[in-house]
C-alpha positions, 0 to 999 in steps of 0.5 A: 066300217064294213058294208054292213054299218053303211046299209044300216046308216043308209035305212035312216038309222041315227048314228048314234045308234048305227053300230048296234042296230047294224050288227043286229041287221047282219045278224038277222038276216044271215040266213037271207045273206048267205042265200044271195050270196049263194046264188050270187056265185051260182049266176056267177060260176059259168062265166068263172069256169070258162075264163078258167078254162080260157085260162089253162088252154090259151094264157102266155104264162106256162104259170098261168096256164099251170095255175088254171089247170091246177084250180080246174081240176080241184074244182074236179075233185081232182086235188091232192091230198094235203102232205099231212092227211095220212090216207089210212094206216101208214105201210112198211116199206114191204108193203108198199114194195108188194102194193108196187109190184101189184100194180106196176110188176115186179121189173116196174117196181124195182125200177121205179125203187131204183130212180127213187134209190138214185133221188135219195144219194142226189139228195144227201146222206141216207138213212139206213131206216130210209132204204126201201129193199 
């Protein structure tokens, strides 16, 4: 049934009304419960962080080290954007190329774009509209 029902039972409420009383108490004490949970998380967060650091640095399993590293980065604010999120307006291929040239220069942009074309040709046929000039 849940902890709130067990708490009401231990507090001595009648079995006939225990479910109703438990829900009522849970509603009335929601802010105190939330505060206590927050304090509990704050208390245990440093140990959890230390555990993640230890796993990221010394786990035998590469997948455990990778996931712990990702979790640390996520919590530090470096979580990758969700694939469904659109950041800003959609840019044309020419706008993206110009931005890339500004970051890595003409030669670097050409090299990166040719690598993208090569990967696309290995993954399947391209549509004219998908090609980057």
